[in-house]
C-alpha positions in Angstrom: 179.6 88.7 88.3 176.9 85.8 88.4 179.7 83.5 90.2 180.1 86.4 92.6 176.6 86.9 93.3 176.1 83.5 94.0 179.1 82.8 96.4 178.0 86.1 98.5 174.3 84.7 98.3 175.4 81.1 99.8 177.3 83.0 102.3 174.5 85.5 103.4 172.2 81.9 103.7 174.7 80.4 105.7 175.2 83.1 108.1 171.4 83.5 108.8 170.5 79.9 108.8 167.2 80.5 110.8 165.6 82.8 108.1 167.1 80.7 105.4 165.5 77.8 106.7 162.1 79.5 107.2 162.2 80.9 103.5 163.1 77.9 102.3 160.8 75.3 104.0 158.0 78.2 103.6 158.5 78.1 99.5 159.0 74.5 99.6 155.7 73.7 101.1 153.9 76.4 98.5 155.5 75.1 95.6 154.9 71.3 96.5 151.2 72.1 97.3 151.1 74.0 94.0 153.0 70.5 91.8 150.4 68.5 93.6 147.6 70.8 92.8 148.6 71.2 89.5 148.9 67.4 88.7 145.5 67.0 90.0 144.5 70.0 87.6 145.9 69.0 84.7 144.5 65.2 85.1 141.1 66.7 85.2 141.4 69.5 82.5 143.2 66.3 80.1 140.0 64.1 80.2 139.0 62.9 76.5 141.8 65.3 74.6 143.8 62.7 73.1 140.8 61.5 70.5 142.3 62.1 67.1 139.0 63.6 65.7 139.4 66.2 68.3 136.7 68.9 68.8 135.0 67.3 65.9 133.7 64.4 68.6 130.6 65.2 70.0 127.9 63.2 72.1 124.2 63.5 70.8 121.9 64.4 74.2 118.4 64.5 74.9 116.1 66.8 76.9 112.8 66.0 77.7 110.5 68.7 78.5 107.2 68.3 80.1 104.8 70.7 81.6 106.6 71.6 85.1 109.9 69.8 84.6 113.1 69.1 82.3 114.9 65.9 82.5 118.2 66.1 81.1 119.7 62.7 79.6 123.3 61.7 78.3 121.2 59.6 76.0 119.2 59.2 73.0 116.7 57.0 71.4 118.0 53.9 69.2 117.7 55.1 65.5 119.0 58.7 65.9 122.3 58.0 64.9 122.1 55.9 61.9 119.4 58.3 60.7 121.8 61.5 61.2 124.5 59.8 59.4 122.1 59.1 56.5 120.3 62.5 56.4 122.9 65.1 57.1 126.4 65.4 55.2 127.8 67.3 58.1 128.0 64.1 59.8 131.5 61.8 58.8 130.5 59.2 61.0 127.9 57.8 63.9 128.9 55.5 66.7 126.2 54.4 69.2 127.0 52.4 72.4 124.4 50.6 74.5 124.9 49.7 78.3 125.4 46.2 79.2 124.5 47.0 82.9 127.2 45.0 84.7 127.1 41.7 83.2 127.9 38.5 84.6 130.8 36.5 82.6 131.6 33.1 82.7 134.8 32.0 81.1 134.9 28.2 81.5 133.8 27.3 85.0 134.9 30.5 86.3 132.4 33.4 86.9 133.4 36.7 86.7 130.9 40.4 87.7 131.9 43.1 85.3 130.8 46.4 85.6 131.9 48.2 82.8 131.4 46.2 79.2 128.8 47.9 76.6 127.7 47.2 73.3 129.0 49.0 70.5 129.3 50.2 66.6 132.3 48.9 64.6 133.7 52.5 64.1 134.3 53.0 68.0 137.9 52.6 67.9 138.8 54.7 65.1 136.6 57.1 65.8 137.8 57.2 69.7 141.6 56.7 68.8 141.7 53.5 70.7 144.2 51.2 69.7 143.5 47.3 68.5 146.2 45.2 69.4 144.5 42.3 67.5 142.0 42.0 65.3 140.6 44.7 62.9 137.9 47.4 61.8 135.6 44.2 61.4 136.1 42.8 64.8 132.7 44.3 66.2 130.6 43.7 62.6 129.4 40.0 63.4 126.8 39.4 65.9 128.1 37.7 69.2 131.6 39.0 68.7 133.5 40.3 71.3 136.5 42.6 71.8 138.2 42.7 75.2 140.5 45.1 76.7 144.4 43.6 77.4 143.8 43.6 81.4 140.5 41.8 80.9 141.9 39.1 78.2 144.6 38.4 80.7 142.4 37.8 83.7 140.0 35.6 81.7 142.3 33.7 79.7 145.9 34.0 81.3 149.0 33.3 78.9 146.4 31.6 76.4 145.5 33.4 72.8 142.3 35.1 73.6 141.4 35.3 69.9 138.6 32.8 68.9 137.9 31.8 72.6 134.5 32.3 73.6 133.0 33.9 77.1 129.3 33.9 78.3 127.9 37.0 79.3 124.2 36.8 80.6 123.3 33.4 78.9 124.9 34.5 75.6 128.0 33.4 74.2 130.2 35.7 72.5 133.4 35.0 70.5 136.5 37.4 71.3 137.5 38.8 67.5 139.6 41.6 69.2 142.1 42.8 71.8 142.2 46.3 72.4 144.4 48.6 74.7 143.1 49.6 78.1 141.4 52.5 78.0 143.4 55.5 79.7 142.5 57.2 82.7 141.7 60.2 81.7 138.4 59.2 79.5 134.7 59.0 80.2 134.7 55.9 78.3 135.6 53.3 80.6 135.6 49.5 79.6 136.4 45.9 80.1 134.8 45.0 76.8 133.0 45.5 74.1 130.1 43.4 72.5 129.2 44.0 68.7 126.0 46.2 68.3 124.8 43.7 66.3 124.0 41.6 68.6 121.0 43.6 70.3 117.8 42.5 68.6 116.1 44.3 65.8 113.3 46.0 68.0 116.3 46.7 70.5 117.9 49.1 67.6 114.7 50.4 66.2 112.9 51.5 69.1 112.3 55.4 69.7 110.7 54.5 72.9 113.9 53.4 74.9 116.2 56.6 75.4 119.1 54.5 76.0 121.7 54.7 73.3 124.6 56.8 73.8 125.1 58.3 70.3 128.4 60.0 69.2 129.0 62.0 65.9 132.3 62.8 64.1 131.4 65.8 62.2 133.2 66.9 58.9 136.1 69.7 59.3 134.5 73.0 59.3 131.0 72.3 60.1 129.0 74.8 61.5 128.0 73.3 65.0 125.4 75.6 66.1 123.7 75.6 62.9 123.3 71.6 62.8 122.6 71.7 66.3 119.6 74.0 65.8 118.6 71.5 62.6 118.2 68.7 64.6 116.6 70.1 67.8 113.2 68.8 67.0 114.6 65.6 64.9 112.9 63.0 67.1 109.4 64.3 67.0 109.6 65.1 63.2 111.0 61.4 62.4 108.1 59.8 64.5 105.3 61.8 63.7 105.1 62.9 67.2 104.5 59.5 68.6 107.5 59.7 71.1 106.0 63.0 72.6 102.8 61.1 72.7 104.4 58.0 74.3 106.2 59.8 76.6 104.3 62.8 77.6 107.1 64.8 77.2 108.8 66.7 74.1 112.5 65.4 72.9 115.1 68.0 72.3 118.3 67.0 70.9 121.4 68.9 71.5 125.3 68.4 70.8 128.3 68.1 73.6 131.6 68.1 72.8 133.4 65.1 74.2 136.3 66.9 75.8 133.5 68.7 78.0 131.9 65.7 79.6 134.0 65.3 82.3 133.9 68.4 84.0 130.8 70.0 82.3 128.0 67.4 82.5 125.5 66.3 84.9 122.9 64.3 82.9 121.3 61.0 83.8 122.3 58.0 82.8 126.0 59.2 82.2 128.3 56.5 81.2 130.8 57.4 84.3 130.7 59.7 87.4 131.4 63.3 86.3 134.3 65.5 87.7 133.4 69.5 88.7 134.8 72.3 86.9 134.0 74.4 90.1 135.8 72.2 92.1 139.0 71.8 89.7 139.3 75.8 89.7 139.0 76.4 93.5 142.0 74.1 93.8 143.7 75.9 91.2 143.0 79.2 93.1 144.2 77.5 96.4 147.5 76.7 94.6 147.9 80.4 93.7 147.1 81.6 97.0 149.5 79.0 98.9 152.2 79.8 97.0 151.7 83.8 97.4 151.6 83.1 101.0 155.0 81.6 100.7 156.6 84.3 98.7 154.7 86.8 100.9 156.9 85.3 103.8 159.9 86.1 101.9 159.1 89.6 101.2 158.1 90.1 104.6 161.4 89.4 106.0 163.1 91.1 103.4 161.7 94.1 104.4 161.5 93.2 107.9 165.5 93.1 107.9 165.4 95.9 105.3 167.5 97.9 108.2 170.2 95.5 107.8 170.2 95.4 104.6 170.2 99.5 103.9 173.6 99.6 105.9 175.0 97.3 103.2 173.9 98.6 100.5 175.4 101.9 101.8 178.8 100.4 102.3 178.3 98.7 98.7 177.5 102.0 97.0 180.4 103.8 98.9 182.8 101.5 97.3 181.6 101.8 93.3 178.5 99.2 93.2 176.2 100.4 90.9 172.4 99.8 91.5 172.0 97.2 88.9 174.7 95.2 90.5 172.8 95.4 93.7 169.5 94.6 92.3 171.1 91.8 90.5 172.3 90.5 94.0 169.4 90.7 95.6 167.3 88.5 92.7 170.3 86.5 92.7 169.7 85.5 96.7 166.2 84.8 96.0 166.7 82.8 93.0 169.0 80.5 94.9 166.4 80.4 97.8 163.3 79.3 95.6 165.5 77.0 94.0 166.2 75.6 97.5 162.5 75.4 97.9 161.9 73.7 94.7 164.4 71.0 95.1 163.1 70.0 98.4 159.8 70.6 97.0 160.2 67.6 95.1 161.1 65.6 97.8 157.7 66.6 99.3 156.1 66.0 96.6 157.5 62.1 96.1 156.0 61.9 99.9 152.8 63.7 99.6 151.6 62.4 96.4 150.8 58.9 97.5 148.2 60.2 100.0 146.9 62.7 97.3 146.1 60.0 95.2 144.6 57.9 98.0 142.4 60.8 99.3 141.5 61.8 95.4 141.0 58.4 93.9 143.5 59.2 91.3 147.3 57.4 90.0 149.0 61.0 89.8 152.5 60.3 89.2 156.0 62.0 90.1 157.4 60.7 86.7 155.0 63.1 85.1 157.3 66.1 86.5 160.0 64.6 84.3 158.4 65.6 81.2 160.5 68.1 79.2 157.3 70.4 78.8 156.8 70.3 82.8 160.8 70.9 83.7 160.7 73.8 81.2 157.4 75.1 82.8 158.8 74.3 86.2 162.1 76.4 85.5 160.6 79.5 84.1 157.7 79.5 87.4 160.6 78.9 89.9 162.3 82.1 88.2 159.2 84.0 88.4 158.5 82.9 91.8 162.1 84.1 92.8 161.9 87.4 90.9 158.4 87.9 92.6 159.8 87.2 96.0 162.7 89.5 95.3 161.3 92.2 93.9 161.1 94.5 97.0 164.7 94.2 98.1 166.1 94.3 94.6 163.7 97.4 93.3 163.8 99.2 96.8 166.7 98.6 98.6 168.9 99.1 95.9 167.8 102.3 95.2 169.0 103.6 98.8 171.3 106.5 99.3 174.6 105.5 101.0 174.8 109.1 102.7 172.0 108.8 104.1 172.0 105.3 105.2 175.6 105.5 106.7 174.1 108.4 108.8 170.7 106.5 110.0 168.9 109.1 108.1 166.9 106.1 107.0 163.3 107.2 105.4 160.2 105.1 104.4 160.5 102.8 107.6 156.7 103.6 108.1 155.8 102.7 104.9 157.7 99.4 104.9 155.9 98.7 108.2 152.7 99.3 106.8 153.7 97.1 103.8 154.6 94.1 106.4 151.5 94.5 108.0 149.6 94.5 105.0 150.9 91.3 103.9 150.3 89.8 107.2 147.0 90.4 106.7 146.9 88.9 103.8 148.7 85.9 104.7 146.1 85.2 107.6 142.9 86.4 105.2 144.0 83.6 103.1 144.5 81.0 105.9 141.4 82.5 107.5 139.2 81.7 104.5 140.5 78.1 104.1 139.7 77.4 107.7 136.4 78.7 107.4 136.1 76.8 104.3 136.9 73.6 106.0 134.9 74.1 109.0 131.7 74.5 106.2 132.5 71.7 104.3 132.7 69.7 108.2 129.5 71.3 109.0 127.8 70.3 106.4 129.4 67.0 106.2 128.1 66.4 109.7 124.5 67.5 108.9 123.8 65.3 106.3 125.0 62.3 108.2 123.1 63.3 111.5 119.7 64.0 109.6 116.4 61.7 109.8 116.3 60.0 106.4 112.8 58.9 107.1 113.7 55.0 107.0 115.8 53.1 109.1 119.4 52.0 107.6 120.9 50.5 110.5 120.8 46.9 111.0 119.4 46.4 107.1 121.2 43.8 105.1 120.4 43.9 101.3 121.6 41.4 98.6 122.3 42.3 95.2 120.6 40.4 92.8 121.0 41.8 89.6 123.3 39.4 88.1 120.5 36.9 88.4 118.5 36.3 85.2 115.2 37.8 85.1 113.5 34.7 84.5 115.1 32.8 87.4 114.2 35.6 89.8 110.7 35.2 88.8 110.5 31.6 89.3 112.4 31.8 92.8 110.7 34.7 94.2 108.6 32.8 97.2 111.1 30.4 97.6 113.8 33.1 98.6 111.4 34.7 100.8 110.7 31.7 102.6 114.3 30.9 103.0 115.4 34.2 104.0 112.4 34.4 106.6 113.0 31.1 108.3 116.5 32.3 109.6 116.2 33.7 113.7 118.6 36.3 113.1 116.2 37.9 110.2 113.4 39.6 111.5 111.7 40.6 108.0 112.8 40.4 104.7 111.4 42.2 101.3 112.1 42.1 97.7 112.6 45.4 95.8 113.4 47.0 92.3 115.6 49.5 94.4 116.7 50.4 97.6 117.7 53.7 99.2 121.1 55.3 97.7 120.9 53.2 94.6 119.4 54.2 91.4 116.0 53.6 90.4 113.6 53.4 87.2 113.5 56.7 85.5 110.5 59.2 85.6 107.4 57.9 84.6 104.8 60.7 83.2 101.4 60.3 84.9 98.2 62.4 84.0 97.0 62.9 87.7 93.3 62.9 88.3 91.7 66.3 88.9 93.8 68.0 85.7 92.9 68.2 82.3 94.6 65.3 79.8 97.3 67.5 78.5 98.6 68.2 82.0 101.2 65.9 83.2 103.4 64.8 85.7 107.2 63.2 85.9 107.3 60.8 88.8 109.9 58.1 90.1 108.6 54.9 90.1 110.3 51.5 91.4 108.5 47.8 91.9 108.2 46.7 95.8 106.4 43.8 97.6 103.9 44.0 100.6 106.8 43.5 103.4 109.2 46.4 101.9 107.5 49.0 104.0 108.1 47.2 107.2 111.4 46.1 106.4 112.9 49.6 105.8 110.2 50.8 108.5 108.8 53.3 106.1 105.4 55.1 107.7 101.7 55.1 105.7 100.4 58.4 106.8 97.1 57.8 104.9 95.3 55.0 103.5 97.0 51.5 103.6 100.0 49.7 102.6 100.5 46.8 99.7 98.7 43.5 100.4 99.1 40.3 98.9 96.1 40.4 97.1 97.2 43.4 95.3 99.8 41.4 93.5 97.5 40.4 90.5 95.3 43.5 90.6 95.0 44.9 87.2 93.9 48.3 86.0 93.6 50.5 88.1 96.9 49.2 89.6 97.5 49.6 93.3 100.3 52.0 94.0 101.6 54.1 97.0 102.8 57.6 96.5 105.1 59.6 98.8 104.1 63.3 100.3 105.9 65.2 97.6 104.1 63.2 94.7 100.7 64.1 96.5 101.7 68.0 96.4 103.1 67.9 92.5 100.1 66.1 91.8 98.0 69.1 93.0 96.1 66.9 95.7 95.4 69.1 98.7 96.7 66.5 101.3 97.4 62.9 102.0 94.1 61.5 102.8 92.2 63.2 99.9 94.7 61.7 97.5 93.8 58.0 98.9 91.8 56.9 96.0 92.8 59.2 93.1 94.2 57.7 90.1 97.0 58.4 88.1 96.9 57.2 84.0 100.1 56.8 82.3 98.4 55.9 79.1 95.4 54.2 77.4 96.3 50.7 78.9 97.6 51.7 82.5 95.6 53.2 85.3 97.2 53.6 88.7 94.8 53.9 92.0 96.1 55.4 95.1 95.8 53.1 97.9 98.2 54.9 100.4 100.4 57.8 101.2 104.2 57.1 102.6 105.8 59.9 104.4 108.7 61.6 102.4 112.0 59.7 102.8 115.7 60.5 101.1 116.0 57.9 98.7 119.3 59.8 97.7 121.6 61.9 99.5 120.7 65.3 100.8 122.3 67.0 98.0 119.0 66.3 95.8 115.9 67.1 96.9 113.0 64.4 97.5 111.6 63.7 94.4 107.8 62.8 93.8 108.0 59.1 94.0 105.6 56.0 93.5 105.5 52.1 94.9 104.1 49.8 92.5 103.6 46.3 93.8 105.4 44.1 91.5 107.7 41.7 93.1 108.7 39.3 90.7 110.7 41.8 88.7 113.0 42.3 92.0 116.6 43.1 91.7 117.3 43.7 95.8 116.3 41.4 98.7 116.1 43.5 101.9 116.4 42.1 105.5 115.9 43.3 108.9 118.7 41.7 111.0 118.1 41.3 114.6 120.6 43.0 117.1 124.0 41.5 117.3 123.0 38.8 114.8 124.6 40.7 111.6 127.4 37.8 111.1 124.7 34.9 111.5 122.2 36.7 109.1 125.1 37.2 106.7 126.4 33.7 106.6 122.6 32.5 106.0 122.0 34.9 103.1 125.4 33.5 101.6 124.0 30.1 101.7 120.6 31.0 100.6 122.2 32.8 97.5 124.7 29.8 96.7 121.7 27.5 97.2 119.1 29.4 94.7 121.7 30.9 92.2 125.0 28.9 92.4 125.9 29.8 88.7 125.7 33.6 89.4 127.7 35.6 92.0 125.9 38.2 94.0 126.9 40.7 96.3 125.6 41.5 99.7 126.2 45.0 101.4 124.6 46.8 104.7 122.4 49.5 103.6 123.7 52.3 106.1 127.5 51.7 104.8 126.0 51.8 101.2 124.0 55.0 101.7 127.1 57.0 103.0 128.9 56.0 99.8 126.9 58.9 98.4 129.1 61.5 100.6 132.4 60.1 99.1 132.6 63.5 97.2 132.1 65.5 100.1 134.4 63.5 102.5 137.2 63.9 99.8 136.6 67.5 99.5 136.8 68.0 103.2 140.0 65.9 103.4 141.8 67.7 100.3 140.6 71.0 101.7 141.7 70.6 104.9 145.2 69.4 104.3 145.5 72.5 101.8 144.1 75.0 104.6 146.8 73.1 107.5 149.7 73.9 104.6 148.4 77.5 104.2 148.0 77.9 108.0 151.6 76.8 108.5 153.2 78.6 105.9 151.8 81.8 107.4 152.7 81.2 110.7 156.5 80.2 109.4 156.5 83.7 108.3 154.8 85.3 111.5 157.6 83.0 113.3 160.4 84.8 111.5 158.8 88.5 112.0 158.4 87.5 115.8 162.1 86.7 115.7 163.1 89.8 114.1 160.7 92.0 116.0 161.8 90.6 119.5 165.6 91.5 118.2 164.8 94.8 117.3 162.8 95.3 120.7 165.5 93.7 122.9 166.6 96.9 124.5 163.0 97.9 125.2 162.3 94.6 126.7 165.6 94.7 128.9 164.4 97.8 130.8 161.2 96.7 131.0 162.4 93.9 132.8 164.5 95.8 134.7 161.4 98.0 135.8 159.6 95.3 136.8 157.8 93.9 134.0 156.1 90.5 134.3 156.2 87.7 131.7 152.5 88.2 131.0 152.9 91.8 130.8 156.0 91.2 128.1 154.0 88.4 126.3 151.0 90.6 125.8 153.5 93.8 124.5 155.0 91.4 122.0 151.9 89.9 120.9 149.1 92.5 120.9 150.5 93.9 117.0 150.2 90.5 115.6 146.9 89.5 117.1 145.6 92.6 116.0 146.8 91.8 112.7 145.0 88.8 112.8 141.9 90.2 113.5 141.7 92.4 110.8 142.8 89.4 108.7 139.3 87.7 109.9 137.4 90.8 109.3 138.6 91.0 105.7 138.3 87.3 104.9 134.8 86.4 106.4 132.6 88.3 104.0 134.3 86.6 101.1 134.5 83.2 102.9 130.7 83.8 103.5 130.0 84.6 99.9 131.6 81.4 98.6 130.5 79.1 101.3 126.7 80.4 100.5 127.9 79.6 96.3 129.0 76.1 97.8 126.2 75.2 99.5 123.8 76.3 96.9 124.5 72.6 95.2 122.8 70.9 97.9 119.0 70.8 98.5 119.3 70.4 102.2 121.8 72.4 103.9 123.3 73.7 107.1 122.6 77.4 108.2 125.5 79.6 108.6 125.7 81.3 111.8 128.1 83.8 113.3 129.9 81.2 115.8 130.8 79.0 113.0 133.3 82.0 111.8 134.0 83.1 115.4 135.0 79.4 116.1 137.3 79.4 113.1 138.7 82.9 113.6 139.5 82.1 117.3 141.6 78.9 116.3 143.8 80.8 113.6 144.2 83.7 116.6 145.5 81.2 119.0 148.0 79.4 116.5 149.0 83.0 115.8 149.4 83.4 119.6 151.4 80.4 119.9 153.5 80.9 117.2 154.7 84.4 118.3 154.8 83.2 122.2 157.9 81.1 121.1 160.1 84.0 121.0 158.1 86.3 123.0 158.6 83.8 125.8 162.3 83.1 125.3 162.8 86.9 125.1 161.4 87.6 128.4 163.3 85.1 130.2 166.6 86.0 128.5 169.2 88.5 131.3 168.6 92.1 130.3 172.0 92.7 131.1 173.6 92.0 127.9 171.1 93.9 125.7 171.3 97.3 127.9 175.3 97.3 127.6 175.1 97.2 123.7 175.8 100.4 122.1 
């Protein structure tokens, strides 16, 4: 029986090759999109799910709560981990990490700029399940020891045995005591090497004021996590007798975060790696399902459209003894065979398209993942389900037709099938319309962010990243660096600074502004600059003055500049009245506002402009910024490289242009627009494929009507409008249905931006017009062909 079903199905697929092609291609695209998105979603959901300690592994995080703000940090004070392990029986193991801040590593005479080293305690590898190839659990016990990843060891030492070799990181010598497997891509702990935690000074390890330790706990089996979390909430203030709260001006609240939740459910400051977004993952998963549904609807639509032809076949088969179950099996066999053909083609599409997905998403997804036994079983089940779903209408409806009524052309229910077909078309184009509107909103927001006035001049600004240079050498070479850069004809002005727009700056500083009670504090961001910084970036002083060379040695009150947002946050009336006001950090430090700077965007438009103050402290610079003359970028870059080599020959430095570097912050939006646009285009392509098949069937059904109209003098445009208007009406209904949902979705997405575009009606109408034109073009292919055909053959048919 099965063999007979498959034989008949193959014959029918060959006989109706056009419809078969449309079905197979549509299903292949839908399945390929599902596979690509499925690989992406599975990769995102797999982060940190391989650790042997499983859901017992948690990260301790800190919330700093002030009067009007909360600062969410991924780190804790240094002593938290050891004391928790000693004090609470629920804690089996506590592991501390400390970021090494992109050390410059010297191996022999060769320098390397490594961005992912940190200090860690010995239990790191066992707790996280990272496998040591060489060395043992004592590899990180001794001070000045380091464990390298396999890749890093090969880079540093080639074919030599790395064990016992030495490297120099930031002028400190370390001995290689172990080699560990490269960490998998799906973990938030990405590293090239790990220094022993005991290499840090005792003062660093015991400091409560520096909240820069990443503390991980392995809890005992059966531990009550919620109760333990409540117990440690006030741990910092209780252990220090409130000293930390007094120094910071904020209350420290500890809580736990399961490690497997960090990647998709955390957006805390100073995270060790860039986090993902569960909303984006959910959105892509939803798109995969919708695109596959659109492909299935193509099959169902063509099945309902051709039901008259199949109904006669059913009548004949039943008249000669076929049963309803046999007919249903035949239709399901055809459906499953079509889906299997689409699945085979989908594998090829995935192989071709996955490198592009990787390039856009920044991942390393592999087609080989599809060969895993669990994936194969899942694919078989999925393809079978899709086949059953797509073939459900012909199997359940057509197989019930009565032969007598069918053979006498008294087929009933045609109007119901037409409404079903129209409803499915509306659904298809509603999905495509919503995705196109989504792409339009993303592109509009992206263009808006790029076109906004940032409040500073980022064009023709060259920046040197001097963080690899030791602080002592930086302070010594401050004047020399400024002189060397300023004497170049290609450089109009140069400044040194602790931060530049688009790059991280110092964390918030809690101050007590003048005019408020002593117990009222404000959280302001701060970074250090020199006297030429404002003019180099073309920042405008709107009240008071900028820095002067004489401000350099000023003691309390120390001169600072604040931005407009800081004036507002501090409760001062306006910029002019803020000049001369003071802000007290502690008993030893008092700041005086000498000028107010116009607000500018230090970070992307996703973030609100934060209250900020600039301190005159040029010796603590990490960057050098230069205003370059028009058309002189290459000369300025050559001079900067030569100057860096002369002043810091032993330390590699990096150089970049500020506008290009600032654009890096929009990488996520650019990536989302590319992926979303690709999937929207594929959904629209599949929908138009289905419309192409329906248009072909409609033209064939109305060929006699078209012939009569042509004989009576109907023009090409008249026939084109006649055949297109019904489909365009369905597209119009799809727009009306999709627009409200797309609007709500776009508003929810835009909530993540502090500065966002307005959603005007033209944005939605333009997307609707684009889809309508594509639909019209698709229908016109068959409409024009029908209008050009000689009407005589159609009129001679019975």
